[in-house]
All heavy atoms as an XYZ file, in Angstrom:
948
protein
N     -22.820     19.730     27.129
C     -22.825     19.014     25.876
C     -22.181     17.642     26.071
O     -21.481     17.413     27.058
C     -22.076     19.806     24.790
C     -20.573     19.848     24.963
C     -20.111     20.955     25.870
O     -20.890     21.506     26.662
N     -18.837     21.296     25.776
N     -22.436     16.764     25.107
C     -21.878     15.418     25.181
C     -20.382     15.462     24.923
O     -19.905     16.112     23.995
C     -22.561     14.487     24.173
C     -21.892     13.109     24.179
C     -24.050     14.365     24.472
N     -19.670     14.753     25.777
C     -18.219     14.666     25.609
C     -17.782     13.224     25.816
O     -18.203     12.579     26.771
C     -17.500     15.587     26.595
C     -16.015     15.737     26.332
C     -15.370     16.794     27.210
O     -15.926     17.208     28.212
N     -14.171     17.213     26.835
N     -16.954     12.742     24.902
C     -16.384     11.404     24.997
C     -14.865     11.540     24.999
O     -14.302     12.170     24.105
C     -16.824     10.541     23.806
C     -18.325     10.411     23.566
C     -18.591      9.594     22.292
C     -19.010      9.772     24.751
N     -14.238     10.940     25.987
C     -12.790     11.058     26.113
C     -12.177      9.670     26.186
O     -12.403      8.934     27.154
C     -12.405     11.872     27.356
C     -10.888     11.968     27.470
C     -13.019     13.267     27.300
N     -11.390      9.332     25.161
C     -10.722      8.038     25.124
C      -9.361      8.120     25.803
O      -8.724      9.180     25.820
C     -10.507      7.551     23.686
C     -11.766      7.401     22.861
C     -11.975      8.564     21.929
O     -11.495      9.666     22.240
O     -12.623      8.380     20.878
N      -8.927      6.997     26.317
C      -7.591      6.892     26.893
C      -7.138      5.450     26.813
O      -7.943      4.549     26.554
C      -7.573      7.382     28.344
O      -8.448      6.613     29.144
N      -5.846      5.238     27.028
C      -5.314      3.888     27.090
C      -4.546      3.424     25.864
O      -3.989      2.329     25.865
N      -4.519      4.245     24.828
C      -3.762      3.856     23.646
C      -2.270      3.910     23.909
O      -1.811      4.382     24.951
N      -1.506      3.407     22.956
C      -0.063      3.432     23.097
C       0.612      2.480     22.146
O      -0.002      2.004     21.182
N       1.877      2.229     22.429
C       2.696      1.342     21.619
C       2.812     -0.001     22.319
O       3.139     -0.063     23.515
C       4.081      1.959     21.417
C       5.123      1.118     20.681
C       4.687      0.882     19.243
C       6.485      1.810     20.735
N       2.553     -1.070     21.572
C       2.603     -2.406     22.150
C       3.162     -3.360     21.111
O       2.984     -3.155     19.903
C       1.194     -2.849     22.621
C       0.222     -2.937     21.461
C       1.246     -4.155     23.392
N       3.837     -4.377     21.559
C       4.364     -5.378     20.640
C       3.264     -6.327     20.189
O       2.272     -6.547     20.915
C       5.481     -6.168     21.301
C       6.797     -5.399     21.421
C       7.943     -6.294     21.819
O       7.787     -7.229     22.607
N       9.126     -6.016     21.283
N       3.446     -6.878     19.024
C       2.496     -7.863     18.525
C       2.350     -8.996     19.531
O       3.338     -9.462     20.106
C       2.960     -8.395     17.180
N       1.090     -9.387     19.747
C       0.793    -10.415     20.738
C       0.454     -9.861     22.096
O      -0.018    -10.601     22.969
N       0.706     -8.581     22.284
C       0.440     -7.950     23.563
C      -1.003     -7.511     23.716
O      -1.863     -7.810     22.869
N      -1.250     -6.775     24.796
C      -2.614     -6.360     25.140
C      -2.647     -4.882     25.491
O      -1.657     -4.312     25.944
C      -3.136     -7.165     26.330
O      -3.186     -8.542     26.049
N      -3.786     -4.290     25.271
C      -4.073     -2.928     25.699
C      -5.528     -2.861     26.140
O      -6.372     -3.612     25.632
C      -3.854     -1.923     24.568
C      -2.439     -1.426     24.271
C      -2.469     -0.498     23.062
C      -1.837     -0.731     25.462
N      -5.801     -1.934     27.039
C      -7.175     -1.683     27.449
C      -7.494     -0.216     27.221
O      -6.862      0.668     27.816
C      -7.382     -2.023     28.917
C      -8.833     -1.969     29.365
C      -8.921     -2.012     30.869
N     -10.267     -2.300     31.348
C     -10.729     -1.925     32.541
N      -9.952     -1.258     33.367
N     -11.957     -2.247     32.916
N      -8.456      0.019     26.370
C      -8.905      1.381     26.101
C     -10.105      1.707     26.980
O     -10.914      0.838     27.295
C      -9.293      1.551     24.638
C      -8.247      1.147     23.590
C      -8.777      1.461     22.184
C      -6.922      1.823     23.837
N     -10.213      2.970     27.324
C     -11.358      3.452     28.085
C     -11.971      4.638     27.366
O     -11.270      5.388     26.684
C     -10.941      3.889     29.489
O     -10.369      2.829     30.223
N     -13.259      4.802     27.542
C     -13.962      5.958     26.998
C     -14.905      6.462     28.083
O     -15.873      5.779     28.429
C     -14.732      5.587     25.743
S     -15.826      6.897     25.135
N     -14.605      7.639     28.597
C     -15.438      8.246     29.623
C     -16.406      9.223     28.974
O     -15.986     10.108     28.218
C     -14.560      8.957     30.648
N     -17.674      9.059     29.271
C     -18.714      9.893     28.666
C     -19.306     10.846     29.693
O     -19.403     10.526     30.875
C     -19.820      9.014     28.090
N     -19.675     12.012     29.220
C     -20.362     12.982     30.066
C     -21.368     13.736     29.229
O     -21.286     13.764     27.992
C     -19.362     13.950     30.708
O     -18.650     14.659     29.721
N     -22.357     14.328     29.912
C     -23.358     15.120     29.211
C     -24.459     14.303     28.558
O     -25.206     14.832     27.733
N     -24.583     13.029     28.925
C     -25.630     12.191     28.369
C     -26.120     11.220     29.429
O     -25.464     11.009     30.452
C     -25.121     11.437     27.140
C     -23.812     10.644     27.221
C     -23.943      9.352     28.016
C     -23.275     10.326     25.836
N     -27.305     10.640     29.173
C     -27.827      9.593     30.046
C     -27.241      8.284     29.551
O     -27.794      7.632     28.658
C     -29.360      9.582     30.008
O     -29.852     10.894     30.330
C     -29.913      8.574     31.007
N     -26.139      7.897     30.127
C     -25.288      6.842     29.592
C     -26.058      5.549     29.341
O     -25.873      4.902     28.313
C     -24.131      6.599     30.553
C     -23.056      5.699     30.022
C     -22.127      6.165     29.105
C     -22.964      4.384     30.448
C     -21.124      5.340     28.617
C     -21.977      3.545     29.968
C     -21.046      4.029     29.049
N     -26.915      5.166     30.258
C     -27.623      3.897     30.150
C     -28.576      3.822     28.969
O     -29.040      2.736     28.622
N     -28.860      4.934     28.341
C     -29.765      4.957     27.195
C     -29.010      4.957     25.862
O     -29.641      5.012     24.799
C     -30.660      6.193     27.255
C     -31.586      6.217     28.455
C     -32.430      7.475     28.466
N     -33.276      7.554     29.665
C     -34.026      8.601     29.981
N     -34.055      9.657     29.180
N     -34.759      8.591     31.072
N     -27.707      4.907     25.936
C     -26.891      5.037     24.740
C     -26.199      3.740     24.361
O     -25.707      3.009     25.223
C     -25.822      6.115     24.939
C     -26.320      7.507     24.688
C     -27.200      8.122     25.563
C     -25.935      8.203     23.544
C     -27.678      9.393     25.320
C     -26.397      9.481     23.288
C     -27.270     10.072     24.186
O     -27.731     11.332     23.928
N     -26.173      3.490     23.077
C     -25.289      2.482     22.529
C     -23.915      3.114     22.374
O     -23.782      4.199     21.784
C     -25.799      1.972     21.182
O     -26.946      1.149     21.408
C     -24.750      1.158     20.453
N     -22.921      2.440     22.921
C     -21.545      2.918     22.857
C     -20.758      1.987     21.940
O     -20.864      0.765     22.044
C     -20.916      2.925     24.247
C     -21.685      3.747     25.274
S     -21.779      5.482     24.843
C     -20.030      5.941     24.899
N     -19.990      2.558     21.068
C     -19.264      1.751     20.087
C     -17.805      2.186     20.000
O     -17.451      3.307     20.362
C     -19.919      1.869     18.714
N     -17.019      1.266     19.497
C     -15.632      1.556     19.144
C     -15.473      1.354     17.635
O     -15.912      0.338     17.082
C     -14.670      0.639     19.881
C     -14.559      0.895     21.350
C     -15.245      0.270     22.352
C     -13.699      1.846     21.997
N     -14.869      0.773     23.573
C     -13.921      1.743     23.383
C     -12.765      2.774     21.537
C     -13.238      2.534     24.313
C     -12.087      3.548     22.456
C     -12.328      3.433     23.827
N     -14.855      2.318     17.018
C     -14.442      2.235     15.621
C     -12.937      2.473     15.583
O     -12.347      2.986     16.535
C     -15.140      3.303     14.779
C     -16.605      3.059     14.567
C     -17.537      3.383     15.544
C     -17.071      2.519     13.373
C     -18.898      3.160     15.340
C     -18.421      2.296     13.161
C     -19.334      2.620     14.153
N     -12.348      2.133     14.453
C     -10.935      2.436     14.279
C     -10.685      2.865     12.842
O     -11.435      2.534     11.934
C     -10.064      1.234     14.637
C     -10.199      0.042     13.698
C      -9.394     -1.133     14.235
N      -9.380     -2.258     13.317
C      -8.821     -3.428     13.568
N      -8.219     -3.646     14.745
N      -8.849     -4.397     12.666
N      -9.608      3.620     12.691
C      -9.255      4.099     11.360
C      -7.749      4.039     11.195
O      -7.007      4.716     11.928
C      -9.760      5.528     11.142
C      -9.600      6.015      9.719
C     -10.463      7.227      9.430
O     -10.980      7.890     10.333
N     -10.661      7.508      8.158
N      -7.320      3.232     10.252
C      -5.901      3.124      9.921
C      -5.572      4.149      8.837
O      -6.461      4.598      8.111
C      -5.587      1.715      9.444
N      -4.317      4.503      8.714
C      -3.931      5.492      7.696
C      -4.363      5.077      6.302
O      -4.136      3.932      5.881
C      -2.402      5.526      7.814
C      -2.124      5.113      9.212
C      -3.181      4.105      9.543
N      -5.040      5.985      5.614
C      -5.467      5.723      4.247
C      -6.687      4.838      4.113
O      -7.077      4.484      2.999
N      -7.313      4.508      5.233
C      -8.486      3.636      5.199
C      -9.685      4.315      5.829
O      -9.556      5.317      6.527
C      -8.190      2.326      5.921
C      -7.106      1.487      5.254
C      -6.986      0.133      5.902
C      -5.963     -0.742      5.188
N      -5.877     -2.105      5.801
N     -10.847      3.747      5.583
C     -12.067      4.278      6.162
C     -12.233      3.851      7.607
O     -11.461      3.060      8.143
N     -13.259      4.386      8.228
C     -13.516      4.067      9.625
C     -14.154      2.678      9.709
O     -15.173      2.413      9.078
C     -14.414      5.139     10.231
C     -14.359      5.194     11.738
C     -14.777      6.548     12.258
N     -13.739      7.560     12.003
C     -13.736      8.771     12.574
N     -14.704      9.097     13.420
N     -12.790      9.630     12.293
N     -13.561      1.817     10.510
C     -13.989      0.423     10.617
C     -14.674      0.149     11.943
O     -14.161      0.537     13.011
C     -12.767     -0.502     10.478
C     -13.065     -1.975     10.616
C     -11.800     -2.836     10.679
O     -10.694     -2.281     10.787
O     -11.930     -4.078     10.621
N     -15.805     -0.528     11.891
C     -16.530     -0.910     13.096
C     -15.755     -1.973     13.863
O     -15.304     -2.953     13.275
C     -17.908     -1.432     12.714
C     -18.666     -2.047     13.858
C     -19.223     -1.242     14.848
C     -18.845     -3.416     13.935
C     -19.927     -1.811     15.899
C     -19.554     -3.991     14.983
C     -20.091     -3.181     15.959
N     -15.639     -1.781     15.164
C     -14.956     -2.755     16.017
C     -15.964     -3.486     16.903
O     -16.058     -4.712     16.884
C     -13.875     -2.077     16.881
C     -13.212     -3.093     17.810
C     -12.837     -1.384     16.003
N     -16.733     -2.730     17.680
C     -17.675     -3.351     18.611
C     -18.685     -2.309     19.052
O     -18.385     -1.114     19.090
C     -16.937     -3.934     19.836
C     -16.205     -2.859     20.608
C     -17.889     -4.703     20.744
N     -19.899     -2.785     19.354
C     -20.921     -1.924     19.919
C     -21.486     -2.572     21.169
O     -21.778     -3.778     21.177
C     -22.046     -1.669     18.910
N     -21.632     -1.770     22.207
C     -22.261     -2.206     23.448
C     -23.573     -1.449     23.553
O     -23.583     -0.233     23.782
C     -21.352     -1.880     24.639
O     -21.997     -2.163     25.858
N     -24.684     -2.154     23.324
C     -25.949     -1.451     23.210
C     -26.540     -1.093     24.561
O     -26.199     -1.678     25.599
C     -26.975     -2.280     22.430
O     -27.397     -3.382     23.250
C     -26.377     -2.813     21.140
N     -27.463     -0.143     24.521
C     -28.151      0.285     25.738
C     -28.955     -0.863     26.343
O     -29.242     -0.868     27.532
C     -29.074      1.458     25.415
C     -30.122      1.101     24.399
C     -30.030      1.169     23.045
C     -31.420      0.568     24.683
N     -31.172      0.714     22.459
C     -32.054      0.350     23.435
C     -32.117      0.260     25.854
C     -33.346     -0.163     23.335
C     -33.400     -0.238     25.758
C     -33.999     -0.453     24.507
N     -29.322     -1.861     25.492
C     -30.125     -2.984     25.972
C     -29.264     -4.116     26.533
O     -29.793     -5.152     26.932
C     -31.001     -3.516     24.839
O     -30.209     -3.903     23.733
N     -27.942     -3.930     26.543
C     -27.085     -4.913     27.193
C     -26.477     -5.955     26.286
O     -25.851     -6.898     26.765
N     -26.642     -5.791     24.989
C     -26.089     -6.750     24.035
C     -24.823     -6.155     23.427
O     -24.736     -4.950     23.207
C     -27.120     -7.071     22.943
C     -28.389     -7.638     23.592
C     -26.557     -8.063     21.934
C     -29.532     -7.818     22.615
N     -23.865     -7.002     23.168
C     -22.610     -6.574     22.572
C     -22.435     -7.238     21.213
O     -22.640     -8.446     21.083
C     -21.421     -6.926     23.480
O     -21.632     -6.360     24.777
C     -20.114     -6.387     22.910
N     -22.070     -6.433     20.231
C     -21.867     -6.939     18.882
C     -20.438     -6.640     18.455
O     -19.979     -5.509     18.579
C     -22.832     -6.271     17.899
C     -24.286     -6.509     18.205
C     -25.004     -5.629     18.999
C     -24.950     -7.617     17.688
C     -26.336     -5.850     19.279
C     -26.290     -7.838     17.959
C     -26.977     -6.948     18.761
O     -28.289     -7.183     19.027
N     -19.771     -7.624     17.914
C     -18.381     -7.475     17.520
C     -18.234     -7.498     16.004
O     -18.868     -8.293     15.318
C     -17.535     -8.593     18.115
C     -17.395     -8.520     19.616
C     -18.274     -9.184     20.451
C     -16.374     -7.756     20.193
C     -18.155     -9.095     21.835
C     -16.244     -7.669     21.571
C     -17.137     -8.338     22.375
O     -17.006     -8.242     23.744
N     -17.346     -6.647     15.519
C     -16.959     -6.728     14.136
C     -16.040     -7.916     13.926
O     -15.472     -8.461     14.881
N     -15.865     -8.294     12.690
C     -15.079     -9.486     12.385
C     -13.656     -9.379     12.903
O     -13.063    -10.365     13.347
C     -15.066     -9.727     10.872
C     -16.416    -10.202     10.359
O     -17.230    -10.668     11.177
O     -16.651    -10.105      9.146
N     -13.091     -8.178     12.856
C     -11.696     -8.015     13.277
C     -11.511     -8.177     14.784
O     -10.404     -8.407     15.260
C     -11.185     -6.637     12.846
O     -11.938     -5.617     13.478
N     -12.606     -8.056     15.519
C     -12.520     -8.080     16.981
C     -12.894     -9.422     17.596
O     -12.534     -9.707     18.741
C     -13.422     -7.004     17.565
N     -13.608    -10.220     16.852
C     -14.129    -11.475     17.412
C     -13.006    -12.385     17.894
O     -12.048    -12.637     17.178
C     -14.974    -12.192     16.359
C     -16.274    -11.494     16.052
C     -17.049    -12.203     14.944
C     -18.330    -11.466     14.613
N     -19.051    -12.084     13.478
N     -13.137    -12.825     19.133
C     -12.177    -13.757     19.695
C     -10.963    -13.121     20.331
O     -10.214    -13.787     21.051
N     -10.732    -11.832     20.066
C      -9.540    -11.173     20.619
C      -9.879     -9.955     21.474
O      -9.146     -9.630     22.413
C      -8.611    -10.745     19.482
C      -8.086    -11.875     18.636
C      -7.039    -11.382     17.646
N      -7.572    -10.389     16.736
C      -7.047     -9.188     16.558
N      -5.970     -8.815     17.230
N      -7.597     -8.334     15.693
N     -10.940     -9.268     21.129
C     -11.309     -8.045     21.839
C     -12.558     -8.298     22.684
O     -13.436     -9.063     22.296
C     -11.611     -6.918     20.864
C     -10.440     -6.453     20.041
C      -9.177     -7.012     20.173
C     -10.615     -5.437     19.106
C      -8.102     -6.574     19.403
C      -9.559     -4.988     18.330
C      -8.303     -5.568     18.484
N     -12.635     -7.607     23.808
C     -13.802     -7.698     24.668
C     -14.219     -6.298     25.094
O     -13.402     -5.540     25.623
C     -13.515     -8.532     25.923
O     -13.083     -9.837     25.533
C     -14.780     -8.664     26.776
N     -15.461     -5.986     24.833
C     -16.005     -4.696     25.255
C     -16.817     -4.878     26.529
O     -17.467     -5.895     26.732
C     -16.875     -4.097     24.163
N     -16.765     -3.858     27.371
C     -17.593     -3.860     28.573
C     -17.962     -2.418     28.897
O     -17.338     -1.479     28.388
C     -16.849     -4.504     29.750
O     -15.654     -3.796     30.047
N     -18.966     -2.260     29.700
C     -19.381     -0.926     30.089
C     -19.736     -0.915     31.564
O     -20.233     -1.892     32.103
C     -20.549     -0.438     29.240
C     -21.802     -1.267     29.313
C     -22.808     -0.846     28.232
N     -23.390      0.463     28.512
C     -24.018      1.209     27.605
N     -24.109      0.777     26.363
N     -24.537      2.369     27.931
N     -19.468      0.218     32.178
C     -19.825      0.439     33.568
C     -20.747      1.639     33.589
O     -20.299      2.790     33.515
C     -18.556      0.689     34.401
C     -18.834      0.784     35.890
O     -19.982      1.133     36.264
O     -17.909      0.533     36.669
N     -22.033      1.376     33.659
C     -23.007      2.462     33.604
C     -22.900      3.392     34.812
O     -23.258      4.567     34.732
C     -24.420      1.904     33.479
C     -24.710      1.358     32.084
O     -23.775      1.304     31.258
O     -25.872      0.977     31.814
N     -22.411      2.886     35.924
C     -22.255      3.725     37.112
C     -21.135      4.747     36.928
O     -21.152      5.823     37.528
C     -21.972      2.862     38.330
N     -20.156      4.401     36.084
C     -19.022      5.289     35.835
C     -19.111      5.990     34.482
O     -18.189      6.714     34.101
C     -17.712      4.502     35.920
C     -17.406      3.955     37.301
C     -16.060      3.246     37.332
C     -15.727      2.748     38.730
N     -14.417      2.060     38.781
N     -20.193      5.726     33.746
C     -20.340      6.324     32.411
C     -19.120      6.032     31.538
O     -18.621      6.921     30.819
C     -20.562      7.833     32.506
C     -21.968      8.187     32.955
O     -22.728      7.319     33.383
N     -22.296      9.454     32.885
N     -18.657      4.815     31.599
C     -17.431      4.458     30.910
C     -17.606      3.130     30.168
O     -18.233      2.201     30.687
C     -16.261      4.347     31.890
O     -16.087      5.602     32.561
C     -14.964      4.001     31.172
N     -17.038      3.092     28.979
C     -16.998      1.858     28.201
C     -15.529      1.506     27.983
O     -14.677      2.391     27.837
C     -17.761      2.016     26.869
C     -17.141      3.092     25.986
C     -17.854      0.696     26.142
N     -15.271      0.209     27.979
C     -13.892     -0.277     27.876
C     -13.744     -1.192     26.667
O     -14.707     -1.828     26.218
C     -13.510     -1.062     29.136
C     -13.691     -0.292     30.421
C     -14.856     -0.431     31.172
C     -12.702      0.570     30.878
C     -15.033      0.274     32.353
C     -12.871      1.278     32.064
C     -14.040      1.121     32.792
O     -14.204      1.834     33.966
N     -12.521     -1.260     26.178
C     -12.198     -2.207     25.119
C     -10.894     -2.897     25.497
O      -9.827     -2.272     25.476
C     -12.053     -1.503     23.770
C     -11.733     -2.429     22.597
C     -12.882     -3.409     22.355
C     -11.461     -1.614     21.323
N     -11.013     -4.157     25.873
C      -9.833     -4.965     26.180
C      -9.392     -5.642     24.888
O     -10.162     -6.380     24.275
C     -10.169     -6.013     27.236
C      -9.028     -6.954     27.556
C      -7.862     -6.255     28.238
O      -8.068     -5.435     29.131
N      -6.633     -6.585     27.838
N      -8.155     -5.372     24.493
C      -7.634     -5.906     23.237
C      -6.474     -6.842     23.548
O      -5.476     -6.407     24.130
C      -7.178     -4.764     22.325
C      -8.273     -3.749     22.033
S      -7.786     -2.518     20.806
C      -6.479     -1.675     21.693
N      -6.626     -8.082     23.168
C      -5.602     -9.093     23.391
C      -5.083     -9.619     22.056
O      -5.707     -9.424     21.012
C      -6.170    -10.243     24.219
C      -6.634     -9.813     25.588
O      -6.069     -8.913     26.209
N      -7.673    -10.462     26.086
N      -3.942    -10.283     22.117
C      -3.347    -10.877     20.906
C      -3.288     -9.875     19.771
O      -3.687    -10.163     18.643
C      -4.151    -12.119     20.488
O      -4.207    -13.069     21.523
N      -2.787     -8.712     20.074
C      -2.778     -7.639     19.079
C      -1.880     -7.976     17.899
O      -0.816     -8.595     18.045
C      -2.347     -6.331     19.731
C      -3.441     -5.669     20.572
C      -2.861     -4.651     21.537
C      -4.476     -5.019     19.669
N      -2.317     -7.546     16.728
C      -1.614     -7.788     15.475
C      -1.173     -6.463     14.873
O      -1.720     -5.407     15.202
C      -2.532     -8.519     14.497
C      -3.128     -9.811     15.023
C      -4.097    -10.400     14.014
C      -4.742    -11.680     14.539
N      -5.712    -12.247     13.562
N      -0.229     -6.539     13.956
C       0.242     -5.321     13.295
C      -0.927     -4.581     12.647
O      -0.968     -3.334     12.670
C       1.288     -5.665     12.238
C       2.593     -6.288     12.735
C       3.511     -6.604     11.552
C       3.287     -5.372     13.722
N      -1.865     -5.323     12.086
C      -2.985     -4.705     11.383
C      -4.005     -4.058     12.319
O      -4.969     -3.439     11.866
C      -3.685     -5.722     10.478
C      -4.083     -7.018     11.151
C      -3.045     -8.113     10.973
O      -1.829     -7.825     11.062
O      -3.467     -9.270     10.746
N      -3.815     -4.197     13.618
C      -4.679     -3.495     14.569
C      -4.229     -2.046     14.776
O      -4.908     -1.277     15.462
C      -4.681     -4.215     15.918
C      -5.338     -5.581     15.855
O      -6.374     -5.709     15.166
O      -4.819     -6.515     16.485
N      -3.101     -1.689     14.206
C      -2.618     -0.320     14.320
C      -3.610      0.643     13.685
O      -3.971      0.503     12.520
C      -1.246     -0.183     13.643
O      -0.287     -0.972     14.354
C      -0.783      1.265     13.638
N      -4.058      1.608     14.483
C      -5.076      2.552     14.014
C      -5.344      3.567     15.120
O      -4.901      3.388     16.259
C      -6.373      1.827     13.661
N      -6.088      4.581     14.757
C      -6.675      5.456     15.765
C      -8.021      4.852     16.135
O      -8.835      4.550     15.262
C      -6.845      6.891     15.244
C      -7.528      7.756     16.307
C      -5.500      7.486     14.841
N      -8.225      4.683     17.416
C      -9.466      4.083     17.918
C     -10.365      5.189     18.464
O      -9.932      6.007     19.282
C      -9.157      3.058     18.996
C      -8.628      1.756     18.419
C      -7.353      1.688     17.850
C      -9.407      0.600     18.415
C      -6.883      0.522     17.292
C      -8.945     -0.577     17.868
C      -7.685     -0.608     17.304
O      -7.213     -1.778     16.753
N     -11.607      5.161     17.994
C     -12.578      6.182     18.368
C     -13.736      5.559     19.139
O     -14.230      4.490     18.786
C     -13.151      6.866     17.135
C     -12.153      7.644     16.329
C     -11.480      7.064     15.269
C     -11.896      8.990     16.612
C     -10.571      7.776     14.514
C     -10.989      9.717     15.861
C     -10.326      9.100     14.821
O      -9.432      9.819     14.074
N     -14.177      6.277     20.134
C     -15.385      5.940     20.861
C     -16.535      6.749     20.262
O     -16.345      7.922     19.880
C     -15.181      6.298     22.334
S     -16.600      6.083     23.400
N     -17.706      6.135     20.155
C     -18.871      6.818     19.586
C     -20.113      6.477     20.401
O     -20.190      5.419     21.022
C     -19.067      6.406     18.130
N     -21.088      7.382     20.360
C     -22.308      7.192     21.139
C     -23.531      7.557     20.323
O     -23.524      8.541     19.569
C     -22.260      8.036     22.410
N     -24.585      6.764     20.507
C     -25.852      7.034     19.829
C     -26.981      6.632     20.750
O     -27.000      5.513     21.275
C     -25.937      6.261     18.516
N     -27.947      7.510     20.905
C     -29.065      7.260     21.799
C     -29.999      6.205     21.229
O     -30.484      6.341     20.100
C     -29.832      8.566     22.042
O     -30.957      8.337     22.856
N     -30.236      5.140     22.005
C     -31.234      4.152     21.645
C     -30.944      3.312     20.429
O     -31.812      2.548     19.978
N     -29.755      3.397     19.873
C     -29.446      2.648     18.662
C     -29.443      1.151     18.957
O     -28.762      0.687     19.858
C     -28.088      3.080     18.117
C     -27.644      2.428     16.798
C     -28.583      2.846     15.678
C     -26.214      2.809     16.477
N     -30.204      0.390     18.162
C     -30.290     -1.047     18.411
C     -30.184     -1.867     17.137
O     -30.463     -3.069     17.148
C     -31.606     -1.378     19.127
C     -31.457     -2.554     20.057
O     -30.369     -2.844     20.543
N     -32.538     -3.267     20.303
N     -29.804     -1.225     16.051
C     -29.538     -1.976     14.828
C     -28.633     -1.144     13.940
O     -28.389      0.026     14.207
C     -30.827     -2.335     14.086
C     -31.693     -1.112     13.852
O     -31.233     -0.105     13.333
N     -32.944     -1.196     14.252
N     -28.080     -1.773     12.922
C     -27.170     -1.087     11.992
C     -26.051     -0.365     12.736
O     -25.598      0.705     12.319
C     -27.948     -0.093     11.121
O     -28.976     -0.729     10.410
N     -25.597     -0.940     13.803
C     -24.648     -0.310     14.712
C     -23.272     -0.165     14.087
O     -22.404      0.456     14.668
C     -24.550     -1.125     15.989
C     -24.753     -2.591     15.745
C     -23.723     -3.395     15.279
C     -26.007     -3.169     15.917
C     -23.929     -4.732     15.007
C     -26.219     -4.524     15.658
C     -25.174     -5.299     15.200
O     -25.383     -6.615     14.923
N     -23.057     -0.794     12.920
C     -21.759     -0.732     12.267
C     -21.606      0.493     11.379
O     -20.549      0.713     10.801
C     -21.532     -2.000     11.447
C     -22.647     -2.273     10.487
C     -22.792     -1.797      9.216
C     -23.807     -3.074     10.742
N     -23.965     -2.247      8.674
C     -24.611     -3.038      9.567
C     -24.250     -3.820     11.826
C     -25.828     -3.720      9.478
C     -25.451     -4.493     11.723
C     -26.227     -4.448     10.565
N     -22.642      1.302     11.225
C     -22.585      2.494     10.386
C     -22.117      3.701     11.197
O     -22.848      4.201     12.062
C     -23.943      2.805      9.774
C     -24.344      1.896      8.657
C     -25.497      1.122      8.738
C     -23.578      1.795      7.507
C     -25.868      0.271      7.714
C     -23.948      0.944      6.470
C     -25.093      0.198      6.578
O     -25.454     -0.639      5.564
N     -20.950      4.221     10.878
C     -20.467      5.390     11.628
C     -21.421      6.576     11.570
O     -21.524      7.342     12.533
C     -19.137      5.729     10.926
C     -18.711      4.460     10.264
C     -19.964      3.758      9.886
N     -22.138      6.707     10.468
C     -23.003      7.875     10.294
C     -24.177      7.898     11.270
O     -24.817      8.934     11.437
C     -23.537      7.924      8.860
O     -24.280      6.752      8.576
N     -24.450      6.776     11.931
C     -25.563      6.728     12.877
C     -25.174      7.207     14.273
O     -26.020      7.276     15.157
C     -26.111      5.293     12.971
C     -26.730      4.749     11.689
C     -27.282      3.349     11.920
C     -27.829      5.669     11.172
N     -23.900      7.510     14.447
C     -23.416      7.956     15.757
C     -23.149      9.461     15.708
O     -22.229      9.915     15.026
C     -22.138      7.218     16.134
C     -22.343      5.740     16.360
C     -22.348      4.839     15.299
C     -22.557      5.240     17.634
C     -22.554      3.487     15.496
C     -22.745      3.878     17.858
C     -22.754      3.014     16.783
O     -22.953      1.673     16.992
N     -23.920     10.238     16.433
C     -23.726     11.686     16.397
C     -22.574     12.194     17.263
O     -22.118     13.326     17.073
C     -25.061     12.229     16.910
C     -25.613     11.134     17.762
C     -25.145      9.848     17.156
N     -22.134     11.366     18.194
C     -21.117     11.835     19.129
C     -19.862     10.968     19.024
O     -19.959      9.729     19.024
C     -21.647     11.807     20.564
C     -22.913     12.601     20.737
C     -24.125     11.967     20.981
C     -22.895     13.992     20.633
C     -25.292     12.694     21.128
C     -24.058     14.721     20.776
C     -25.255     14.069     21.025
O     -26.393     14.797     21.147
N     -18.717     11.646     18.995
C     -17.441     10.970     18.822
C     -16.386     11.556     19.756
O     -16.410     12.750     20.060
C     -16.940     11.132     17.374
C     -17.774     10.391     16.394
C     -18.953     10.795     15.826
C     -17.505      9.089     15.868
N     -19.429      9.830     14.975
C     -18.560      8.775     14.980
C     -16.479      8.156     16.045
C     -18.617      7.560     14.282
C     -16.527      6.961     15.352
C     -17.587      6.678     14.491
N     -15.486     10.684     20.188
C     -14.331     11.161     20.916
C     -13.247     11.626     19.960
O     -13.399     11.553     18.735
N     -12.154     12.068     20.524
C     -11.059     12.607     19.723
C     -10.145     11.511     19.180
O      -9.329     11.772     18.302
C     -10.232     13.606     20.555
C      -9.203     12.971     21.497
C      -9.814     12.281     22.712
O     -11.016     12.371     22.961
N      -8.975     11.593     23.479
N     -10.267     10.318     19.709
C      -9.476      9.192     19.246
C      -8.225      8.983     20.077
O      -7.685      9.919     20.671
N      -7.781      7.732     20.114
C      -6.541      7.386     20.790
C      -5.742      6.444     19.883
O      -6.304      5.506     19.311
C      -6.799      6.764     22.175
O      -5.560      6.552     22.861
C      -7.541      5.434     22.080
N      -4.465      6.718     19.747
C      -3.631      5.964     18.817
C      -3.197      4.638     19.445
O      -2.707      4.604     20.588
C      -2.386      6.774     18.445
C      -1.396      6.046     17.549
C      -1.911      5.843     16.144
O      -2.419      6.765     15.512
N      -1.767      4.622     15.632
N      -3.366      3.583     18.687
C      -2.841      2.271     19.053
C      -1.846      1.861     17.979
O      -2.197      1.805     16.792
C      -3.957      1.226     19.182
C      -3.374     -0.173     19.356
C      -4.878      1.580     20.351
N      -0.631      1.599     18.381
C       0.410      1.183     17.448
C       0.963     -0.166     17.894
O       1.427     -0.298     19.031
C       1.548      2.206     17.380
O       1.009      3.486     17.000
C       2.593      1.789     16.363
N       0.871     -1.134     16.988
C       1.375     -2.471     17.272
C       2.657     -2.670     16.473
O       2.650     -2.509     15.248
C       0.333     -3.540     16.932
C       0.858     -4.924     17.319
C      -0.986     -3.245     17.649
N       3.710     -3.011     17.156
C       5.011     -3.182     16.504
C       5.413     -4.650     16.471
O       4.949     -5.452     17.278
C       6.074     -2.369     17.242
O       6.257     -2.875     18.546
N       6.281     -4.966     15.537
C       6.736     -6.361     15.402
C       7.908     -6.652     16.313
O       8.504     -5.785     16.901
C       7.130     -6.626     13.948
O       8.160     -5.736     13.555
């Protein structure tokens, strides 16, 4: 079965950096759009970035200019490099996967597969 495992979360000071990883198994990775979402306490799931199977990357407004997504199809892994972190970036970050998705990538409901999440806490 499909499994997504996130890692790399933790506690970081504002202005610092973290790199998240999501290792996927049980799927043909190159055919999947891989995305990152996040959810802060009391809020809904927010789109961060999608790395499509066709090689295009789309960023949510909160990620533009500070976050960079990349994928290594040989390792079945997608990464999220987060720089200049802010207090409001504190959230659980989730990796998600959807086969062949090439539009409306910001809708969580279009992703059938999800990781367990990794906590990112930004302190002042």
